[in-house]
KOLMARMAR-804372 format. One record per residue (C-alpha): residue in three letters; x, y, z; residue number from 1. Coordinates in nm, 4 decimals, padded with zeros to 6 digits. Layout:
<"ALA" <X Y Z> NUM>
...
This chain:
<"MET" <05.8166 -00.3001 06.0064> 1>
<"ASN" <05.9498 -00.4589 05.6770> 2>
<"ALA" <05.8737 -00.8166 05.6159> 3>
<"PRO" <06.1845 -01.0382 05.5888> 4>
<"ASN" <06.3523 -01.0614 05.2623> 5>
<"LYS" <06.2163 -01.3643 05.0576> 6>
<"SER" <06.5806 -01.4986 05.0581> 7>
<"GLY" <06.6058 -01.5338 05.4405> 8>
<"TRP" <06.9151 -01.3056 05.4379> 9>
<"LYS" <06.9136 -01.0276 05.7190> 10>
<"PRO" <07.2025 -00.8343 05.8769> 11>
<"GLU" <07.4008 -01.0610 06.1466> 12>
<"MET" <07.3180 -00.8295 06.4868> 13>
<"VAL" <07.5014 -01.0630 06.7105> 14>
<"VAL" <07.5059 -00.9012 07.0922> 15>
<"SER" <07.7995 -00.9682 07.2984> 16>
<"GLU" <07.7334 -01.0085 07.7069> 17>
<"ASP" <07.7575 -00.6651 07.7689> 18>
<"GLY" <07.4982 -00.5705 07.5197> 19>
<"MET" <07.7357 -00.4112 07.2726> 20>
<"HIS" <07.6996 -00.5192 06.8907> 21>
<"ASN" <07.9935 -00.7001 06.7643> 22>
<"GLY" <08.2094 -00.5177 06.5129> 23>
<"PRO" <08.4596 -00.2310 06.5287> 24>
<"ALA" <08.3938 00.0689 06.7495> 25>
<"THR" <08.3376 00.3741 06.5535> 26>
<"THR" <08.4745 00.7179 06.6209> 27>
<"THR" <08.1617 00.9136 06.6726> 28>
<"GLY" <07.9529 00.6361 06.8722> 29>
<"ASN" <07.7167 00.6178 06.5745> 30>
<"ARG" <07.6134 00.2778 06.4017> 31>
<"ALA" <07.5274 00.3507 06.0519> 32>
<"LEU" <07.1802 00.4994 06.0625> 33>
<"MET" <07.1704 00.4754 06.4235> 34>
<"LEU" <07.2874 00.7822 06.5394> 35>
<"GLU" <07.3942 00.8819 06.8944> 36>
<"GLU" <07.2041 01.2396 06.9384> 37>
<"PRO" <07.3312 01.4636 07.1883> 38>
<"LEU" <07.1018 01.7206 07.3895> 39>
<"LEU" <07.0582 02.0463 07.2317> 40>
<"PHE" <07.2851 02.2040 07.5442> 41>
<"GLU" <07.5708 01.9828 07.4243> 42>
<"ILE" <07.5168 02.0924 07.0434> 43>
<"GLY" <07.5011 02.4734 07.0785> 44>
<"ARG" <07.6106 02.7441 07.3341> 45>
<"ALA" <07.4481 03.0030 07.5393> 46>
<"ASP" <07.6952 03.2668 07.4090> 47>
<"VAL" <07.5880 03.2298 07.0489> 48>
<"THR" <07.2642 03.2755 06.8624> 49>
<"GLY" <07.1561 03.0938 06.5367> 50>
<"VAL" <06.9669 03.4180 06.3987> 51>
<"ASP" <07.0634 03.7643 06.3186> 52>
<"LEU" <06.8744 04.0112 06.5356> 53>
<"PRO" <06.8980 04.4228 06.5216> 54>
<"PRO" <07.1160 04.5477 06.8122> 55>
<"LEU" <06.9118 04.6527 07.1190> 56>
<"ASP" <06.8488 05.0403 07.1531> 57>
<"PRO" <06.9487 05.0949 07.5307> 58>
<"ALA" <06.7209 05.4113 07.5300> 59>
<"ALA" <06.4257 05.2103 07.3913> 60>
<"GLU" <06.1160 05.1933 07.6296> 61>
<"SER" <06.0616 04.8325 07.7905> 62>
<"ARG" <05.7067 04.6981 07.7186> 63>
<"LEU" <05.7204 04.4134 07.9720> 64>
<"GLY" <05.5869 04.6042 08.2509> 65>
<"GLY" <05.8498 04.5397 08.5290> 66>
<"LEU" <05.8911 04.1805 08.3914> 67>
<"GLU" <06.2205 04.1965 08.2625> 68>
<"ARG" <06.4641 03.9392 08.2716> 69>
<"GLY" <06.7401 04.0076 08.5624> 70>
<"GLU" <06.9970 03.7754 08.4452> 71>
<"PRO" <07.0662 03.5347 08.1299> 72>
<"ILE" <06.8672 03.2364 08.1026> 73>
<"GLY" <07.1377 03.0012 07.9468> 74>
<"LEU" <06.9419 02.9015 07.6479> 75>
<"VAL" <07.1709 02.7661 07.3677> 76>
<"GLY" <07.1656 02.9363 07.0056> 77>
<"LEU" <07.1597 02.7004 06.6980> 78>
<"THR" <07.1650 02.7390 06.3409> 79>
<"GLU" <06.8715 02.6316 06.1473> 80>
<"PRO" <07.0450 02.3106 06.0108> 81>
<"GLU" <07.1394 02.2161 06.3711> 82>
<"ALA" <06.7849 02.2677 06.5119> 83>
<"VAL" <06.6344 02.0758 06.2104> 84>
<"ARG" <06.8801 01.7921 06.2129> 85>
<"HIS" <06.8567 01.7518 06.5702> 86>
<"TYR" <06.4931 01.6969 06.5800> 87>
<"THR" <06.4842 01.5014 06.2802> 88>
<"ARG" <06.7292 01.2626 06.4249> 89>
<"LEU" <06.5257 01.2327 06.7208> 90>
<"SER" <06.2255 01.1594 06.5273> 91>
<"ARG" <06.3981 00.8631 06.3586> 92>
<"GLN" <06.4130 00.7086 06.6943> 93>
<"ASN" <06.0362 00.7263 06.7624> 94>
<"TYR" <05.7942 00.4546 06.6762> 95>
<"GLY" <05.4660 00.5740 06.5070> 96>
<"ILE" <05.1839 00.4338 06.3128> 97>
<"ASP" <05.3322 00.5357 05.9799> 98>
<"LEU" <05.5990 00.2828 06.0869> 99>
<"GLY" <05.4428 -00.0249 06.1677> 100>
<"PHE" <05.1606 -00.2186 06.3535> 101>
<"PHE" <05.0764 -00.0260 06.6790> 102>
<"PRO" <04.9168 -00.3243 06.9200> 103>
<"LEU" <04.8475 -00.0980 07.2270> 104>
<"GLY" <04.5294 -00.2303 07.3889> 105>
<"SER" <04.2533 -00.0001 07.4713> 106>
<"CYS" <04.4308 00.2825 07.2760> 107>
<"THR" <04.2883 00.1719 06.9262> 108>
<"MET" <04.5876 00.3182 06.7449> 109>
<"LYS" <04.4573 00.3109 06.3676> 110>
<"HIS" <04.5924 00.4478 06.0669> 111>
<"ASN" <04.5056 00.7934 05.9786> 112>
<"PRO" <04.3886 00.8203 05.6405> 113>
<"ARG" <04.5512 01.1000 05.4187> 114>
<"LEU" <04.2261 01.2105 05.2710> 115>
<"ASN" <04.1369 01.3144 05.6269> 116>
<"GLU" <04.4610 01.5150 05.6573> 117>
<"LYS" <04.3975 01.6744 05.3244> 118>
<"VAL" <04.0621 01.7884 05.4084> 119>
<"ALA" <04.1742 01.9135 05.7673> 120>
<"ARG" <04.4313 02.1558 05.5619> 121>
<"LEU" <04.1847 02.3175 05.3504> 122>
<"PRO" <04.2208 02.6935 05.4254> 123>
<"GLY" <03.8479 02.7594 05.4879> 124>
<"PHE" <03.9224 02.4975 05.7877> 125>
<"ALA" <04.2808 02.5240 05.9019> 126>
<"ASP" <04.3010 02.9154 05.8990> 127>
<"ILE" <03.9911 03.0405 06.0777> 128>
<"HIS" <04.0078 03.2236 06.3826> 129>
<"PRO" <03.7751 03.1287 06.7034> 130>
<"LEU" <03.6623 03.4786 06.6975> 131>
<"ALA" <03.6050 03.5180 06.3298> 132>
<"PRO" <03.2269 03.6520 06.2628> 133>
<"GLN" <02.9683 03.3218 06.2305> 134>
<"ASN" <02.8542 03.4792 05.9242> 135>
<"ALA" <03.2237 03.4127 05.7966> 136>
<"VAL" <03.2740 03.0625 05.9274> 137>
<"GLN" <02.9058 02.9079 05.7938> 138>
<"GLY" <03.0968 02.6080 05.6474> 139>
<"ALA" <03.2826 02.5274 05.9799> 140>
<"LEU" <02.9625 02.5520 06.1664> 141>
<"GLU" <02.7986 02.3108 05.9222> 142>
<"VAL" <03.0878 02.0475 05.9597> 143>
<"ILE" <03.0213 02.0601 06.3245> 144>
<"SER" <02.6356 02.0338 06.2859> 145>
<"GLN" <02.6797 01.7472 06.0657> 146>
<"LEU" <02.9380 01.5774 06.2658> 147>
<"GLY" <02.7030 01.6110 06.5597> 148>
<"GLU" <02.3986 01.4616 06.3666> 149>
<"TRP" <02.6257 01.1367 06.2581> 150>
<"LEU" <02.7153 01.0841 06.6423> 151>
<"CYS" <02.3574 01.1135 06.7472> 152>
<"LYS" <02.2534 00.8631 06.4451> 153>
<"LEU" <02.5372 00.6020 06.5208> 154>
<"THR" <02.4540 00.6130 06.8933> 155>
<"GLY" <02.0716 00.6494 06.9277> 156>
<"MET" <02.0914 00.9719 07.1275> 157>
<"PRO" <01.9100 01.3096 07.0849> 158>
<"GLY" <02.1669 01.5518 07.2135> 159>
<"VAL" <02.5310 01.5993 07.1701> 160>
<"ALA" <02.8060 01.8342 07.3105> 161>
<"MET" <03.1118 01.8808 07.0666> 162>
<"SER" <03.3301 02.1177 07.2721> 163>
<"PRO" <03.4907 01.8577 07.5018> 164>
<"LYS" <03.8668 01.8583 07.4047> 165>
<"ALA" <03.9637 01.4940 07.5058> 166>
<"GLY" <03.8182 01.1620 07.5992> 167>
<"ALA" <03.8692 01.2552 07.9830> 168>
<"HIS" <03.7005 01.6064 07.9133> 169>
<"GLY" <03.4206 01.4362 07.7572> 170>
<"GLU" <03.3929 01.2106 08.0750> 171>
<"LEU" <03.3959 01.5208 08.3061> 172>
<"CYS" <03.1601 01.6930 08.0805> 173>
<"GLY" <02.8915 01.3760 08.1149> 174>
<"ILE" <02.9484 01.3715 08.4853> 175>
<"LEU" <02.8871 01.7303 08.5257> 176>
<"ALA" <02.5492 01.7292 08.3267> 177>
<"ILE" <02.4389 01.4363 08.5630> 178>
<"ARG" <02.5167 01.6292 08.8818> 179>
<"ALA" <02.3380 01.9258 08.7138> 180>
<"ALA" <02.0224 01.6948 08.6466> 181>
<"HIS" <02.0271 01.5762 09.0187> 182>
<"GLU" <02.0592 01.9368 09.1557> 183>
<"ALA" <01.7782 02.0458 08.9321> 184>
<"ARG" <01.5461 01.8202 09.1025> 185>
<"GLY" <01.7053 01.8696 09.4392> 186>
<"ASP" <01.8573 01.5551 09.4791> 187>
<"ALA" <02.1876 01.5369 09.6490> 188>
<"ARG" <02.3627 01.2145 09.5453> 189>
<"GLU" <02.7442 01.1402 09.6552> 190>
<"VAL" <02.8413 00.8140 09.5155> 191>
<"VAL" <02.9402 00.7086 09.1630> 192>
<"LEU" <02.9890 00.3194 09.1043> 193>
<"VAL" <03.2730 00.2090 08.8661> 194>
<"PRO" <03.3236 -00.1332 08.7830> 195>
<"GLU" <03.6843 -00.3095 08.7886> 196>
<"SER" <03.6857 -00.3414 08.4224> 197>
<"ALA" <03.6122 00.0284 08.3359> 198>
<"HIS" <03.8824 00.2598 08.2177> 199>
<"GLY" <04.1057 00.4024 08.4781> 200>
<"THR" <03.9786 00.7785 08.3839> 201>
<"ASN" <03.6548 00.6691 08.4960> 202>
<"PRO" <03.7104 00.6832 08.8971> 203>
<"ALA" <03.9542 00.9858 08.8687> 204>
<"THR" <03.6639 01.1822 08.6660> 205>
<"ALA" <03.4254 01.1127 08.9223> 206>
<"ALA" <03.6258 01.1871 09.1884> 207>
<"PHE" <03.7434 01.5197 09.0154> 208>
<"ALA" <03.3625 01.5930 09.0090> 209>
<"ASN" <03.3598 01.5593 09.4188> 210>
<"TYR" <03.1888 01.2321 09.3931> 211>
<"ARG" <03.2705 00.9465 09.6191> 212>
<"VAL" <03.3979 00.6319 09.3996> 213>
<"GLU" <03.3028 00.2661 09.5013> 214>
<"ASP" <03.4060 -00.0270 09.2825> 215>
<"ILE" <03.1873 -00.3067 09.1702> 216>
<"PRO" <03.3522 -00.6471 09.1239> 217>
<"ALA" <03.3831 -00.8321 08.8099> 218>
<"THR" <03.2461 -01.2090 08.7574> 219>
<"PRO" <03.5145 -01.4747 08.6793> 220>
<"GLU" <03.3865 -01.4258 08.3076> 221>
<"GLY" <03.5407 -01.0776 08.3051> 222>
<"ARG" <03.2074 -00.8870 08.3138> 223>
<"VAL" <03.0450 -00.6649 08.5630> 224>
<"ASP" <02.8920 -00.8571 08.8786> 225>
<"VAL" <02.5066 -00.7383 08.8207> 226>
<"ALA" <02.4067 -00.8976 09.1447> 227>
<"ALA" <02.6729 -00.6968 09.3107> 228>
<"LEU" <02.5978 -00.3692 09.1486> 229>
<"LYS" <02.2141 -00.4070 09.2327> 230>
<"ALA" <02.2757 -00.4791 09.5893> 231>
<"ARG" <02.4877 -00.1546 09.6116> 232>
<"LEU" <02.2300 00.0919 09.4295> 233>
<"GLY" <02.0513 00.3290 09.6434> 234>
<"PRO" <01.9237 00.7045 09.6873> 235>
<"ASP" <02.2905 00.7809 09.7417> 236>
<"VAL" <02.4196 00.6768 09.4018> 237>
<"ALA" <02.4219 00.9402 09.1337> 238>
<"ALA" <02.5439 00.7081 08.8255> 239>
<"VAL" <02.7261 00.4252 08.7331> 240>
<"MET" <03.0373 00.4624 08.4865> 241>
<"ILE" <03.0706 00.1523 08.2451> 242>
<"THR" <03.3248 00.1072 07.9895> 243>
<"ASN" <03.1534 -00.1272 07.7162> 244>
<"PRO" <03.2878 -00.3255 07.5647> 245>
<"ASN" <03.5125 -00.3433 07.8668> 246>
<"THR" <03.8699 -00.3584 07.9327> 247>
<"CYS" <03.8781 -00.6920 07.9270> 248>
<"GLY" <03.7573 -00.7080 07.5472> 249>
<"LEU" <03.4265 -00.8206 07.6137> 250>
<"PHE" <03.0707 -00.6863 07.5464> 251>
<"GLU" <02.8694 -00.6230 07.8785> 252>
<"LYS" <02.5675 -00.8621 07.7663> 253>
<"ASP" <02.3579 -00.7584 08.0686> 254>
<"PHE" <02.3992 -00.3766 08.0041> 255>
<"ARG" <02.0204 -00.3288 07.9669> 256>
<"GLU" <01.9506 -00.4711 08.2818> 257>
<"ILE" <02.2137 -00.2739 08.4461> 258>
<"ALA" <02.0912 00.0499 08.2908> 259>
<"ASP" <01.7055 -00.0470 08.3940> 260>
<"ALA" <01.8186 -00.1034 08.7630> 261>
<"VAL" <02.0151 00.2165 08.7726> 262>
<"HIS" <01.7219 00.4136 08.6513> 263>
<"ALA" <01.4852 00.2567 08.8627> 264>
<"ALA" <01.7039 00.3743 09.1694> 265>
<"GLY" <01.6899 00.7381 09.0349> 266>
<"GLY" <02.0396 00.7510 08.8944> 267>
<"TYR" <02.2180 00.7667 08.5342> 268>
<"VAL" <02.4137 00.5673 08.3327> 269>
<"TYR" <02.7244 00.6954 08.1856> 270>
<"CYS" <02.9313 00.4659 07.9058> 271>
<"ASP" <03.2822 00.5196 07.8506> 272>
<"GLY" <03.2904 00.5126 07.4679> 273>
<"ALA" <03.6469 00.4874 07.4293> 274>
<"ASN" <03.5860 00.1263 07.2919> 275>
<"PHE" <03.3126 00.2412 07.0266> 276>
<"ASN" <03.5236 00.1130 06.7640> 277>
<"ALA" <03.4317 -00.2359 06.8155> 278>
<"ILE" <03.0579 -00.1602 06.8087> 279>
<"VAL" <02.9951 00.1061 06.5551> 280>
<"GLY" <02.7283 00.0425 06.3234> 281>
<"LYS" <02.6400 -00.2236 06.4912> 282>
<"VAL" <02.4953 -00.1435 06.8313> 283>
<"ARG" <02.3491 00.1889 06.9253> 284>
<"PRO" <02.4240 00.2702 07.2851> 285>
<"GLY" <02.1091 00.4729 07.3382> 286>
<"ASP" <01.9163 00.1526 07.2931> 287>
<"LEU" <02.1108 00.0043 07.5689> 288>
<"GLY" <01.9902 00.2654 07.8228> 289>
<"VAL" <02.2836 00.4794 07.8090> 290>
<"ASP" <02.2366 00.8580 07.9304> 291>
<"ALA" <02.6027 01.0120 07.8375> 292>
<"MET" <02.8751 00.8646 07.6783> 293>
<"HIS" <03.1861 01.0531 07.5291> 294>
<"ILE" <03.3250 00.9433 07.2334> 295>
<"ASN" <03.7089 00.9482 07.1363> 296>
<"LEU" <03.7315 01.0820 06.7582> 297>
<"HIS" <04.0817 00.9460 06.7331> 298>
<"LYS" <03.9796 00.5992 06.8436> 299>
<"THR" <03.6612 00.5398 06.6369> 300>
<"PHE" <03.6759 00.7775 06.3433> 301>
<"SER" <04.0473 00.8158 06.2725> 302>
<"THR" <04.1881 01.1466 06.4149> 303>
<"PRO" <04.5477 01.1797 06.5349> 304>
<"HIS" <04.6029 01.0132 06.8646> 305>
<"GLY" <04.7764 01.1856 07.1527> 306>
<"GLY" <05.0878 01.3556 07.1556> 307>
<"GLY" <04.9333 01.6364 07.3908> 308>
<"GLY" <04.6667 01.7418 07.1325> 309>
<"PRO" <04.4550 01.8676 07.0018> 310>
<"GLY" <04.2005 01.6076 07.0855> 311>
<"SER" <03.8164 01.5833 07.0774> 312>
<"GLY" <03.5836 01.4128 07.2840> 313>
<"PRO" <03.2081 01.4779 07.1784> 314>
<"VAL" <02.9713 01.3660 07.4394> 315>
<"VAL" <02.6212 01.2300 07.3542> 316>
<"PHE" <02.3300 01.2451 07.5781> 317>
<"SER" <01.9933 01.0996 07.6464> 318>
<"GLU" <01.6684 01.2862 07.6304> 319>
<"ALA" <01.6965 01.3226 08.0198> 320>
<"LEU" <02.0272 01.4822 08.0165> 321>
<"ALA" <02.0470 01.6899 07.6824> 322>
<"PRO" <01.8865 01.9809 07.8440> 323>
<"PHE" <02.1994 01.9895 08.1006> 324>
<"ALA" <02.4512 01.9661 07.8138> 325>
<"PRO" <02.7062 02.2433 07.8145> 326>
<"LEU" <02.7213 02.5670 07.5737> 327>
<"PRO" <02.7905 02.6740 07.3203> 328>
<"PHE" <02.6033 02.4552 07.0696> 329>
<"VAL" <02.5423 02.4676 06.7096> 330>
<"ARG" <02.1741 02.5754 06.5641> 331>
<"LYS" <02.0460 02.5919 06.2182> 332>
<"ALA" <01.8094 02.8915 06.1548> 333>
<"GLU" <01.5080 02.9010 05.9501> 334>
<"ASP" <01.7048 03.0201 05.6494> 335>
<"GLY" <01.9565 02.7313 05.6559> 336>
<"SER" <02.2434 02.9293 05.8075> 337>
<"PHE" <02.4151 02.8310 06.1218> 338>
<"TYR" <02.4834 02.9777 06.4630> 339>
<"LEU" <02.6123 02.9152 06.7969> 340>
<"VAL" <02.3916 02.9448 07.1181> 341>
<"GLU" <02.6281 03.1266 07.3563> 342>
<"GLU" <02.5727 03.2047 07.7167> 343>
<"GLU" <02.3561 03.5160 07.6570> 344>
<"ASN" <02.1313 03.2725 07.4762> 345>
<"ARG" <02.1045 03.0018 07.7161> 346>
<"GLU" <01.7361 03.0193 07.7453> 347>
<"GLU" <01.7061 02.8167 07.4167> 348>
<"ARG" <01.7933 02.4852 07.5823> 349>
<"GLY" <01.7147 02.5144 07.9525> 350>
<"PRO" <01.9445 02.4789 08.2510> 351>
<"SER" <02.2935 02.4055 08.1093> 352>
<"PHE" <02.5680 02.3547 08.3514> 353>
<"GLY" <02.7816 02.6178 08.1859> 354>
<"ARG" <03.0806 02.5957 07.9675> 355>
<"MET" <03.3643 02.3405 07.9242> 356>
<"THR" <03.5733 02.5431 07.7270> 357>
<"ALA" <03.6231 02.8960 07.5883> 358>
<"PHE" <03.5651 02.7964 07.2338> 359>
<"HIS" <03.3735 02.5301 07.0551> 360>
<"GLY" <03.5961 02.2596 06.9805> 361>
<"GLN" <03.8838 02.1267 06.7729> 362>
<"MET" <03.8034 02.2228 06.4143> 363>
<"GLY" <04.0871 01.9791 06.2696> 364>
<"MET" <03.9569 01.6830 06.4593> 365>
<"PHE" <03.5808 01.7782 06.3292> 366>
<"THR" <03.6846 01.7799 05.9767> 367>
<"ARG" <03.8898 01.4796 05.9841> 368>
<"ALA" <03.6177 01.2472 06.1414> 369>
<"LEU" <03.3403 01.3736 05.9293> 370>
<"ALA" <03.5700 01.3290 05.6170> 371>
<"TYR" <03.6123 00.9506 05.7825> 372>
<"MET" <03.2259 00.8961 05.8232> 373>
<"LEU" <03.1528 01.0297 05.4691> 374>
<"SER" <03.4256 00.8180 05.2919> 375>
<"HIS" <03.3062 00.5118 05.4758> 376>
<"GLY" <02.9226 00.5481 05.4864> 377>
<"ALA" <02.6856 00.3722 05.7122> 378>
<"ASP" <02.7930 00.0320 05.5500> 379>
<"GLY" <03.1557 00.0910 05.5843> 380>
<"LEU" <03.1472 00.1801 05.9296> 381>
<"LYS" <02.9815 -00.1339 06.0280> 382>
<"GLN" <03.2521 -00.2831 05.8510> 383>
<"VAL" <03.5349 -00.0953 06.0539> 384>
<"ALA" <03.3758 -00.2900 06.3595> 385>
<"GLU" <03.3380 -00.6221 06.2118> 386>
<"ASP" <03.7013 -00.6135 06.0921> 387>
<"ALA" <03.8428 -00.5103 06.4257> 388>
<"VAL" <03.6580 -00.7679 06.5984> 389>
<"LEU" <03.7693 -01.0233 06.3305> 390>
<"ASN" <04.1338 -00.9170 06.3735> 391>
<"ALA" <04.1092 -00.9210 06.7641> 392>
<"ASN" <03.9704 -01.2606 06.7660> 393>
<"TYR" <04.2184 -01.4152 06.5169> 394>
<"ILE" <04.5065 -01.2851 06.7570> 395>
<"LEU" <04.3535 -01.4339 07.0585> 396>
<"ARG" <04.2895 -01.7878 06.9159> 397>
<"SER" <04.6288 -01.7755 06.7616> 398>
<"MET" <04.7965 -01.7102 07.0938> 399>
<"GLU" <04.5765 -01.8903 07.3420> 400>
<"ASP" <04.7494 -02.2310 07.3196> 401>
<"ILE" <05.0787 -02.1042 07.4519> 402>
<"LEU" <04.9465 -01.7772 07.6500> 403>
<"HIS" <04.7276 -01.7701 07.9351> 404>
<"ALA" <04.3972 -01.6147 07.8197> 405>
<"PRO" <04.1681 -01.5718 08.1095> 406>
<"PHE" <03.8515 -01.4745 07.9096> 407>
<"ALA" <03.8633 -01.6873 07.6043> 408>
<"ALA" <03.5990 -01.9174 07.7205> 409>
<"SER" <03.3665 -01.6069 07.7950> 410>
<"GLY" <03.2759 -01.6074 07.4168> 411>
<"PRO" <03.4215 -01.4067 07.1085> 412>
<"CYS" <03.6593 -01.0724 07.2498> 413>
<"MET" <03.5737 -00.7622 07.0881> 414>
<"HIS" <03.8328 -00.5180 06.9929> 415>
<"GLU" <04.1240 -00.6448 07.1833> 416>
<"ALA" <04.2669 -00.9624 07.3245> 417>
<"LEU" <04.3704 -01.0111 07.6736> 418>
<"PHE" <04.6306 -01.2127 07.7945> 419>
<"GLY" <04.8356 -01.2700 08.1366> 420>
<"ASP" <05.1631 -01.3950 08.2416> 421>
<"GLU" <05.0507 -01.7117 08.4374> 422>
<"ASP" <05.2797 -01.9576 08.2849> 423>
<"PHE" <05.5985 -01.7559 08.2526> 424>
<"THR" <05.9237 -01.9297 08.4003> 425>
<"GLU" <05.9925 -01.7769 08.7471> 426>
<"GLY" <06.1740 -01.4539 08.7128> 427>
<"LEU" <06.0759 -01.3674 08.3563> 428>
<"THR" <05.7752 -01.1020 08.3466> 429>
<"THR" <05.5361 -00.9320 08.1147> 430>
<"LEU" <05.7747 -00.6417 08.1018> 431>
<"ASP" <06.0468 -00.8885 07.9761> 432>
<"VAL" <05.8140 -00.9987 07.6898> 433>
<"ALA" <05.7221 -00.6407 07.6049> 434>
<"LYS" <06.1088 -00.5279 07.5934> 435>
<"GLY" <06.1592 -00.8713 07.3671> 436>
<"LEU" <05.8896 -00.7349 07.1435> 437>
<"ILE" <06.1154 -00.3887 07.0773> 438>
<"ASP" <06.3906 -00.6059 06.9508> 439>
<"GLU" <06.1581 -00.7425 06.6880> 440>
<"GLY" <06.0489 -00.4160 06.5452> 441>
<"TYR" <05.7418 -00.3678 06.7443> 442>
<"HIS" <05.6021 -00.1101 06.9907> 443>
<"PRO" <05.4908 -00.3332 07.2984> 444>
<"MET" <05.0964 -00.4061 07.3581> 445>
<"THR" <04.9485 -00.2330 07.6657> 446>
<"VAL" <05.0884 -00.3949 07.9604> 447>
<"TYR" <04.9886 -00.4620 08.3409> 448>
<"PHE" <04.6189 -00.3126 08.2715> 449>
<"PRO" <04.3367 -00.3772 08.3281> 450>
<"LEU" <04.4474 -00.4734 08.6965> 451>
<"VAL" <04.2159 -00.7763 08.6971> 452>
<"VAL" <04.4528 -00.9840 08.5323> 453>
<"HIS" <04.7976 -01.0278 08.6594> 454>
<"GLY" <05.0646 -00.9459 08.4215> 455>
<"ALA" <04.8237 -00.8423 08.1727> 456>
<"MET" <04.9016 -00.8306 07.8204> 457>
<"LEU" <04.6358 -00.6056 07.6251> 458>
<"VAL" <04.6672 -00.6399 07.2089> 459>
<"GLU" <04.4209 -00.4290 06.9972> 460>
<"PRO" <04.4957 -00.4704 06.6297> 461>
<"THR" <04.2270 -00.2218 06.4880> 462>
<"GLU" <04.0559 -00.2829 06.1410> 463>
<"THR" <04.3461 -00.1172 05.9476> 464>
<"GLU" <04.5907 -00.3853 05.9858> 465>
<"SER" <04.5873 -00.6506 05.6905> 466>
<"LYS" <04.6170 -01.0388 05.7817> 467>
<"ALA" <04.9835 -01.0273 05.6569> 468>
<"ALA" <05.0639 -00.7867 05.9088> 469>
<"ILE" <04.8752 -00.9416 06.1936> 470>
<"ASP" <05.0673 -01.2766 06.1111> 471>
<"GLN" <05.3770 -01.1123 06.1385> 472>
<"PHE" <05.3155 -00.9997 06.4743> 473>
<"ILE" <05.1788 -01.3065 06.5697> 474>
<"THR" <05.4896 -01.4956 06.4744> 475>
<"ALA" <05.7138 -01.2465 06.6502> 476>
<"PHE" <05.4723 -01.2583 06.9552> 477>
<"ARG" <05.4869 -01.6339 06.9817> 478>
<"SER" <05.8674 -01.6167 06.9630> 479>
<"VAL" <05.8995 -01.3678 07.2426> 480>
<"VAL" <05.6491 -01.5863 07.4491> 481>
<"GLU" <05.8365 -01.9030 07.3744> 482>
<"ARG" <06.1212 -01.7612 07.5135> 483>
<"ALA" <05.9594 -01.6467 07.8422> 484>
<"LEU" <05.8252 -02.0042 07.8615> 485>
<"ALA" <06.1704 -02.1522 07.8189> 486>
<"GLY" <06.3214 -01.9504 08.0921> 487>
<"ASP" <06.5590 -01.7539 07.8317> 488>
<"GLU" <06.7456 -01.5080 08.0788> 489>
<"GLY" <06.8535 -01.3127 07.7859> 490>
<"LEU" <06.5115 -01.1349 07.8003> 491>
<"LYS" <06.6041 -00.9587 08.1148> 492>
<"GLN" <06.8179 -00.7536 07.9096> 493>
<"ALA" <06.6200 -00.6802 07.6303> 494>
<"PRO" <06.6078 -00.4597 07.4225> 495>
<"TYR" <06.9351 -00.5031 07.2832> 496>
<"TYR" <06.8935 -00.3139 06.9445> 497>
<"ALA" <06.6951 -00.0125 07.0350> 498>
<"PRO" <06.8766 00.3331 07.0394> 499>
<"ARG" <06.8913 00.2898 07.4399> 500>
<"ARG" <06.9047 -00.0234 07.6260> 501>
<"ARG" <06.6372 -00.0784 07.9209> 502>
<"LEU" <06.6131 00.1760 08.1904> 503>
<"ASP" <06.5842 00.1328 08.5661> 504>
<"GLU" <06.1967 00.2293 08.5425> 505>
<"THR" <06.1400 00.2859 08.9024> 506>
<"ALA" <06.4353 00.5358 08.9178> 507>
<"ALA" <06.3200 00.6922 08.6071> 508>
<"ALA" <05.9712 00.7704 08.7566> 509>
<"ARG" <06.0703 00.8756 09.0900> 510>
<"LYS" <06.3912 01.0487 09.0185> 511>
<"PRO" <06.3704 01.1897 08.6467> 512>
<"LYS" <06.6501 01.4086 08.5322> 513>
<"LEU" <06.4512 01.7152 08.4120> 514>
<"ALA" <06.7352 01.9776 08.3998> 515>
<"PHE" <07.0620 01.9660 08.1849> 516>
<"GLU" <07.3807 01.9260 08.4152> 517>
<"GLY" <07.6849 02.0619 08.2015> 518>
């Protein structure tokens, strides 16, 4: 988002009661650079093609093995300019980290350094094939090995699995290793404990691994109720899954006590490492008693976030769980070369639970993350955590005078600041504030999560935002909150200036239109 002109001038964008911008209607429906974009089916026709193809020889033998198309499928043909312009225009209606501040709490939407992108595009990394001979990809294997060593050093854990493709995939990897460890000692356990302040993927992962999930309540201060957790421990509890720092934005200060109690009861401690950005270089989870922890490379080490992949969620393991980590893994030979330990060589590391994926991992994510680590160094990574926490606390203390901050008295927050809707005028909601922020030029923060706070608004600035950028966001955030406190009914119709007005979100979720109706 660009800062206002120093003169204070800005375009007049008056909106009438029907939500339309004042001014003459245009023939096209476009408003300068805000373009009305039709669907592909409305641009092209199914009876034309945008490319020249040789005529089909009717006598040619089919290679489709009986799977030939029986009738036209109705796909439209477009020329290259039509296709490029369509997707370029759509992209201009999207919000991204390269456009402005992305305050999504719990998501750590940080800037992706261009140095990382340059390294990831080197032909020796970008163009290798997963089935290439190992002697031809020694540089790639060394990158995987070095990145794994960094992750082990930063977490204080002796083992690492690099193959999981995302955070949730990494969670499953850790839980499967825990299951394998219990089975190896003939100990059938059925329950995984998940605190209320954990990430939502934690109970889903445990359930997917066929465990029964039980909740552990939070204290009024927003942390795990240690007494309640200890009371529930028993011979049926396989593990506890704790997010630390948790989704209330707080560090679990009793983590070591929790880990000791779980270990004494024969269970394992899984730590959700999604919020590692707040403590990297400051705290080693292994020193807290963690047995397994996934690390989202996009959240802590600046690889691109989401978009359907490719992601990467390496998992670090304690000495007790390392033997059960999945294959393959990288080893260094005596001559200094690197090789992958595959299924047929599994005796090299004991009772692994198997494989998480066909190939080893996401090379582009590995190179980006290692470039980030090497460019920062140990001291720089420590500063990453310090700056992220500083920025979050700056937002918390700048907003707590007008916005309900339920855990502001629980000590400094970590990577994110959590607010609620307690003082809003009746009829106005957190969703209205989020839509109002869109008009101010910001992607809204995370809303209605975590569930422990009514009307939650979770804001995470990350370390890559400057004070000027955060000050501008605070100004916009305060202005929208003040409207909600004053009962401004206009917020219920926001956003006014977005390419599309507010949807009926219930209908959009339950009755989505997934096919074109001509």
